[in-house]
N, C-alpha and C positions, 0 to 999 in steps of 0.2 A: 305484266308478270315477268319475273327475272328468269334467266337461263336455268339457275339451280332449281327454281320452283317448277319449271316445265319438265326438267329431267326427273324430279321427284314425283311429280304427278303422273308421269308416264309409266311408273312402276306400280303394279297392283299392291294393295296394302298387305295382303297375306304373304306375298313374296318379300316385301320389305321386312316383315317381321322375321321370316325365315332367314333372310340375309343377315339381319342383326344377330340372330341366335347362332348361326353357323359361320360367323365372320372369320375369314382366314387371316393369317399373319400378314399376307400381302396387302389385303385391303386395309388393315390397321395401319401399315406403313404409309399407304397412300393418303389415308385420312390425316395422319400426323403431319404429312407434308402439305396439307391444305389443298390436295388435288382431287381429281375424280378417280373413283375406283373402277375396276374393270367392268363391273356390272353397270355402273352409271354411263360409262363410255358406250357400251353396247346399246343401252336404252337410248342414248342420244343419237347413235347411228340409226336405230330403228325409226326414230322421229324424223330424221333427215330423209330417209328413204320414203317415208310416208308423205313428206312434203313434196318430194320429187314426183311421186305418182299422182298426187292431187294437182300439182302445178302443170304437169304435162297434159292434163285434161282441160286446163284453162288457157291462160294467155302465155305461160312460160314455154319457150321452145329452145332447142339446142342450136339450130341454125337460123340466124336472124337475116331477114330480108331488110331492104331499105325501110319499108313501112314499119316493120317490127321495131327496128332500132329507133326510128323517129318517134314512134309512140312511147317507147320506154324512156327516152331521153328528153322528151318534150318539156321545155321550161327549166331544164337542169343545166348546171354549170359543172363541167368535169375538168379537174386540174390534174395534169399528168406530169410527173417529175421523174427524170431518169436519163439514161444514156441513149445511144443510137438505136438500140432495140425498142426503147420506149418511143422514140421518134417514129420508128416504123409502125408501131402499134397506133400511134396518133394519126399517122397518114392513112393507114388502112381503115380506121374508123371513119375518117372524113370521106374517104373514097366510097365506102359503103353508103354513107348518108347521101352522097351526091350522085352516084352512078349505079349502085346496086349490082356492080360487077366485081370481078377479082382484080386487084390492083396490079399494075404493070411493074415488072422487076426493076426497071431503071428508075421508077419513081421512088422506090424504097432506098435506092443508093444515093439519090440526089440530096444535097444538103444546102442550107443557107439561101434557097431561092426566095425571091422577094414575095412571091405569092404562090400558094398551092391550092388549087380548087377554091379560090376566093378567100383563103386565110391571109394573114399578114405577118411578116417578120417584124417583130417589135423590138428586138434586141439582138445584137450581133452583127458584125460587118465584115469579118474576114475569117476564112477557114484556116485553122492551124491545129497543132497537136499539143499545145501548151495546156497547163492545168487551169489557166484562167479563161479557157474557151467558153463562150456563152452563145446560146441560141434560144430565143423565146418566140413562140408562134401563137397566134390567137385566131380561132375560127368562130364566126358568129353567123349563123344562118338557120332557117327553119325553126326559130325559137330554141336553138340549142347553142350553147357556148362551150367550147373546148379550148383549153390553154395548155401548151407544152413548154417546159423549160428544161434545158440540158443541165445535168448535174455531173460534176467530177468528184463530188464529195457529198455524202448523205447529209451532213450537218455543216453548214458554212454560213458566212455572213449573208450571202445571197438568200439562203433559205430562211434565216432568221428575219431578214428584212421583209421577205415575202409574207411570212406568217404574221409578223408584227403588223403589217399593213392591213391584213385581213382582220386581226383582232381589234385594231383601232377604228375600223370602218372605212379606211382610206381605199380599200380594194374590195372587190366583190368576194363574198363568202361562197366557197364551192359547196355543191351538194355531195360530190364524190371526189376524193383524192386518191389517185392511183400512183404509187411511188415504188421505185426500185433504184438501188445504187449499190455497186459492189466492185466491178472490175477495175474502175479507176481508183476506188478507195484503197484497195489492197495492193495495187501495182505501181501507182504513180506518186505516192506521198511518203516515200522514204522507207527505211528499215522498220519503222514503227507503224507501218500502215495497218497491219492486222489488229494490234491492240487498240490503236486509235479508232479503227472501225467499230470495234466492240463498244467503246465508250460513246462514240458518236451516235450509234444506233439508239442507245438509251436516252441520250440527250434529244434526239429527234422525236422519239415517242413522247417525251415529257413536253416538248415544244408543241406537238400536236394537241396534247391534252390541255395545255394552257391557252392555246390560241384559237382552237376550233370549237364550235358548238357541238353538243352531243348528237344533234341530228345529222351532222356531216359524217358520211360513210368513208372511212379511211381503209384502203385496200393495199396491203403490201404484196407486191409480186416478187416471187423468188427469181433469182437469176437463172437464165436459160442455160442448158448444157453447152459447153464449149469443147472443142477438139484438142487433141494433144499437140497439134501443129497449128494452133490458131494464129491469126495475125489481124491487127486492127489498129485504130488510131491510138489506143491506150498503150500498145506495146511498141514503144520507141526503142531505138537500138540499144540504149543503156540497160533496158530491162527485158530484153528478148529471152534471156535465160529462164524467165519465169513461165514461159509458155508450156513447158513440159509438166509442170506441177499445178498450174492454175485450175485445171478442171477439178482436182481434188480439193483445193482451197475453196472453190465455188460451192461445192457440196457442203463443206464444213460451215461456210459463211451462211448458207441457206438454212441450215439447221439452227444455228445460233440466232439469226435474224427472226426466224419463224417463232422461236420460243419467246424472244423479247417482245415482238409485236403482239402476240397472243396474250402475254402477261399484262399488257396495258389495255386489253379489251378490244383491240382492233382486228380487222379481218386479214386473212392470209389467203392468197390465190397462188397455189403451188404449181406454177407453169413448168418448173423443172421436172416435176413428177409427170405431168401430162405429156411433155415433149421428149422425154428420154427415149421413147420408142419411135420417135419421128425424126431420127438423126438424118435419114435420107432426104429430108426436106430442109436441111441446113445448107447454107451457102458454102462456097468453096473456101472462104476465109476462115471457116470454123467458128465464127462468132454470130454472124447474122443469119437470117432465115428467108426462105423463098416465100412468094406471095401466098401459096396455099397454106403454109404453116402459120403465117401471120393472120390469115383469116380465121384459122382454127383458134388462135389465141384471142382474137377479137370476139369470137363467139363465146369463149370461156369467160371473158370479162363481162360481156353483156348478160350472160346467164347468171353470173355471180351478182351483178347489180340487181337483176330482176328478182333474185331470191333474197338478197341481203339488204337492199335499200328499204328503209322504213316506209311501209305503205305501198311498196311496189308490187307485192304479191297479195293474193286474196286473204292472207292471214292478217294483214294490217300491221301497224307499227307496234302493237302491244306485245307481239311475239318476239323472242330473241332472234337475232339474225342467224341465218344459216352459217355464215362464215364464222361467227363467234363460237357457236357450239362445236363446229367442226375443228376450229383452231384449238379450242380447249382439249378436244379429244386427241388431236395430234400430239399434244405435249406428253401424253402418257402411252403412246403407241409402243414404246420400247420397254414398258414395264414387264 
């Protein structure tokens, strides 16, 4: 059953008739734009809340133990693409799977180690701040496979080659793709970084559509909040002046990326929204986050996978994903 059918079926017939008779100009405009009306958004939200209440009584939980995470990810391949914060998320997920404890701070700061809790560094040999920096790590244990690749650009030859290999069968097809790219895109690729980022986001979504099967769950993670005095590998001396406005550009980029991703039918996990009130858990560099914050994000991701991945919840694969309905609702929250 499609997402539109679920939303339509959740509205009583007599109310649908009344809505059609008393339709406001605002709803007419929304229909003309091919989007959801306010009433449909509210009905979708009610459906989501109902899923939450039913899932909380079953196997879904907000705080995942090692056993919970292993049960959810058993036999799955998770592909994670992004910057250093995505690396931290990758490490925290592996730490949870291996130790069931909170990751140590220095482990989040370490880069390019040959092995981390049994994973392997498969690409990258030297730490530097250039745009051609690469780091690829693969974890395979407990019948769970997690791969991480560092991105300095959301759409690049590296990404095209990676997705092309998946399409041709030369590489494993992931069950879940978790991706984010922003800070490097808009700061390190010249004066046209922002317009290029907009174009590349559309190209990336088209690439996902053409190379990944429908059963693969693609989750775009918004960029985390940064401080007004941030510092990090992407802010080299030549672009340090950007630090004072980057936090605003991140918010604009998140809004744009969220709309593009949802328009292609993929899921959005808005970690910027969840972490904006957790600034006290951000590291002193204004970009990275403390272990407790990263575990919160890991739980958010696992919760989303539990709800959104086809067949992962008691509703089965025939229902629309939680992320898809919520992402579509987000598009019209400013109406």
